[in-house]
Each structure stands twice: as structure tokens, then as C-alpha cells.
N, C-alpha and C positions, 0 to 999 in steps of 0.2 A: 382503153384496151390494154395499155402497157403497164397499168398501175401495179399489177401483180404478175409480171412476166417471169418472175423467178420461181413461182410455184404453180402447179396445175390448178385450174378452176374447174367447176362442175362441167363434166362433159368433155374436158380436154385430156389429151394424152401427153406423155412426156415429150414426144416429138413436137407437139403443138407449142410447148413452152420454148423449145430450142428455136423454132421458127420465129416466135415472138422476140426472142433475144437477138436473132439475126436482124430483124427489122429495127429494133431499138438501136443496135450497133450502127446501122446505116443512117439513122435519123438523128443521132446525138453526137455531134462533133466533140463536145467536152468529154463525154464518156470515152470516146476513142483516144483522146489525148491522155486521159487518166490511165487507161489500161496499157497504152503503149509505153507509158512511163514505167508501169509495173513490169512489163515484158522486158524492157531494157535493163532494169535492175536485176531481174532474174537471170537473163542471159549472161550478164557480166559476172555472175557467180559460178557459171559452169566450169567444171574442171577441164583443163586443156590437155589434150593427148597429142603431144608433138610428133609421135610416131604414126599418126593417122591423118596427116594432111592429104587432101584439102579439108577433110572432116576434122578440123582441129579440136572439136569437142567430143569426138568419138560418136557413139550411138546415143542419141537423145530421144527420149520417149515422154510424151505428155500423158498424164493420167487425168481423166475427167475433162477432156478437151471441149465438150459441149458443142458449140456452134463453130469451132475451129478458128477462133480469133488469133490465138498465139501463132498459128502457122502463117498467117498473113505477115507477121513480123519476123518470124524465124522459119523459113521454108523447110530447112533440113531437120524436120522433127517428125516422128511417127506419132500421130494423134489418135488417142484411144478414148473411149467413153463407154459407160455401161449401157447407154441408150443407142441402139443402132441408128445411124442417120447419115445423110449425104455429106456431112462436113468432116467426117473422121476417116481414118485409115483402117481401124480395127475396133470391133466391139469387145470390151474387156471388163471383167469384174476385178476391181482393185484389190479385193481380198483373195483372189486366186489368179495371180498374174501368169500368163502363158509363156513366160520367157525362161530361158535356161539360167542356171546359176551363174553369177558373175558375168553377165552378158550385156549389161546396160551401164554406160558411163555417166549419164545424167538423167534423173527423173525430175520432171517439172510439173507442178500442180498449182493451179489458180483456183482458189475457192473450192477445194475438194474435201479436205480433212473434216470439216464440220458437217459434211453430208454422209460420212461413213458410219454404219451402225456398229462396227467393230474396228476402231482405228488402230488398236494395238496389233491386230492381225495384219493390217496393211503394212505397218512398220517392219514386222517380221518378214513379209514378202519383199519389201524394198531392200532390206538388209541382205536377203538371199540373192536378188537379181543384180544388185549393183556390183561393179568391179571394185577391187581394193582401191581406195582413193576416190571412188565415184561419189557423186553428190546427189542429194535430195533437196531440191530448191522449191520453196513454197511461199505463196502470198495468201494470207488468210485474214478474216476479221480479227480485230483486237478490241477487247472490251475494256475501255478506259472509263473514267468518271463521266465524261461527256458522251462518248459513243454509246455507252451502255444505255443511257437515257434515250438517245435517238433511235438505236436499234429496237429497243423495246416498244417504243411508241409509234414508229413510222416505217418499220421494215416488216415484210410478211414472214420472215423466218424468226423462230423463237430464240430466246436467250435464257439458258438455265445454268447459272454458275454453281448449282448444287449437284449437278450430274456426277454420278460416281463412275469413274473410268477404270480405276485400277483394282476394284474389288474382285474382278474376275480375270485378272491379268494373265494367269497361267493358261487358262482355256482360250481366252481371246487370241493370245499370241500363237499358241501351238496348234490351235484348231482341233485339239483332242476331243473325241466324242464321248468321253467318260461322263462329262457334265457339260451340258450345252451352255455356251457363253450367252450372256444377257446383252442384247443390243442396247446401246445407250440412246438411240433415237428410234422413231417409228419406221415403218416399211416404205419402200419406194425410193427411186433415185433422187427425189427432191426433198425427202425428209431431212431435217437438219436441227442442229443446235449450234448457234454461232459462238457460244462460249467455249466449245471444245478446244480450239487451238490455244486460247488463253489459259485454260486449265492445264493442258499438256505442257506448254512451253514456258509458262510463267509460274502459276500457282503450284503445280505438281511437278516442276522440272526435276527435282531431286529423284522422285520416283521414276520418272522417264529414264534418267541416266542409269539408274540401277537396273532397269529392265532391258535397256539397249546400250550396254557399255561399248559396243562396236561403233557407235555413232559419236563423232566429235562435233560439237557446236561451233560452226565457223562464223555465223552471223545471226544475230537476233535484234532486229531493228524495228521500232514502231514508227509509223509515219502516216501521212494522209490526214491532216487535221482540218482542211477546209475544202480543197478542190473536189475530192471524192464525194462528200455529202452534198455539196452544192450542185454537183453534176446530176444528181438524182439517180445515179446508178442505172440499172436496166429497167426499173419499174416505178421510181418515184418522180415527183415533179422536178423539172430542171429549174434551178434557182439562180442561175447566173448566165449571162450571155457569153458566147465564145470569145469575144474580143477582150474580156476581162480575165481570161484563164491564165495568161502568162504573168500578169501582175499578181494574181492570187498565188501562183506558184512561188514567186519571190517572197511574199508575205509568209507562206508556209515555212520557207527555209529559216526565216527569222524566228518563227515559233518553235523550231525544232527542240530547244531545251525543255519545252513544256509537253513534249510528245507523250510522256507517261500518263498525263491527265487528259490530253486532248485527242490523241490519235485514234483513227478508225481502222487502221490496217497494221499488219506486221509482215516482215520478210524474215523467213527462217531458212537457214542453210545448214544441213547436216552432211557431214562427210564420213564415209565408211573408212574405218582404219585400214591402212595398208597392211598386207600380210606380213607377219613377222618371219624373217628368214630363220630356218632351223639352225640351232646352235651346234 
């Protein structure tokens, strides 16, 4: 039943998928360990607003929160998702954020960018709603020599490294109606291309910088070489017992120099440039 919990099967709704993910979360202790490690890494990257104690990170909003797992780790977050469900605070389209300009201090996304049909439009929206110095913190799939093979052969979501992201950049980002932007993936909240983050933040990073000069890259780290794939994620077979997880984490740290070729994940942190005072 859980084999393809990341995508709807025949007769299933998007809400059914989120329910399956919630079940998998409860049943898989290694999965919880993996994701709580991701959550800890992301929360450590939040900008600190010393003038907003006790909310030291200011206003934190999660985009694409799904079944609400990040809120278990970090309660002081507004959880949003495209699919209305009982796990979130607000149903939101990531391409049309309902927040005021410069009103969010930290945007956090776990496995969201590769599901967006127009990712450049989202980054324009993120740029708009973030406060100066605010951060966009993301964990996404990374396509390495090893993970690319595994994702293509054993993961229900596709990998297309030939996807063209920037051909329509002006219309994607601005949302102008003069020429409709071309979605880079299919329709529906679970349509995807796992290669998109690697294309944006590695292969075409120079193009991304040109399009979004207001964003400063604060961290670009590849990780998760063993524990994540062995955990089975939300839908695959669990390939290791829970008692072996911590030893596997130690081995992963030893393999860190080989992450470029072995990693399954990336952590990306973008910071919006602070406003330049008038001269």
C-alpha cells in the first residue's frame, strides 16, 4: 500500500496521498530520524530577528507542508499547502502567495521546488514576500551519479535532466499574460521532476543568479548518501533496521568528501539582500 505513497494511484485523491504519508511517518522510525535531521539542518539556517523575541526567527512560513511533519519539530511555523487538509494552517498556491510584501522572515520548503510547474514564478514571489535579510531554506533531491540511477529505477517521481527551465524565464517570473509561460511539469500537486533543483542550483546556477540578483547563496550542501535511501523514504522498502541508523550516520559523515557523486539530497539557503540605505 505504501509503495507509491508519494503519487496518487487510480481512484485516489491528493488528500489520500497525504493520509498515506501520515501513516508511513508513524510506521517508519528511520524515516522520522532522517527527516528530523533535515528539519534541524533547515531550522539552524533561519535568520535570527533579535528584535522579535521570543519569536527569535520572526515570522516563519512553510510552503508545501503536506502532512505537517515540520510543525512537529518546529511548532512556531505557519504551515501551508496547495492541497487543503487537516494538517495545515492555510491552503496556498506557491505561485501566488497571499502574503504582503516584505512580511515573512523565513520561508521553509521540504521537497517542494521539484513539484512546481513554474518554479521561477515562485522565486519571484519569495523575493517579494521576504523581508530584507530574510531567508529561503530548502531541502530537495540532488541528482548525483549514484542517486540518479536509484531515482530513475526505484522512485515513482521522474527525473529529466533535459528539462528547459529558463527558456520562458521572463513570463514565468513576471506572470505577464502576453505569452503564457510553459509549465515544466504536468498538472496536479504531485506532478514532478526531481531534476529541477539540481538544474536550478547547480547546472544552471549562473542563469539563476542573473535572474534573481537579490538572492545571496548562503549555503549549498549535498548530503544523505546512505541513511535516506536505506530508509525507503515514504514509499519504498525499508532496507535497514532502526538500531543500525546511528552507525550509518557516522559512516555517512566519513563519506562526506564523496557527496558530489553519492548524495541523494541538497540543502539550499538563499538570503534576500538587505535594503541599501539611500545615499
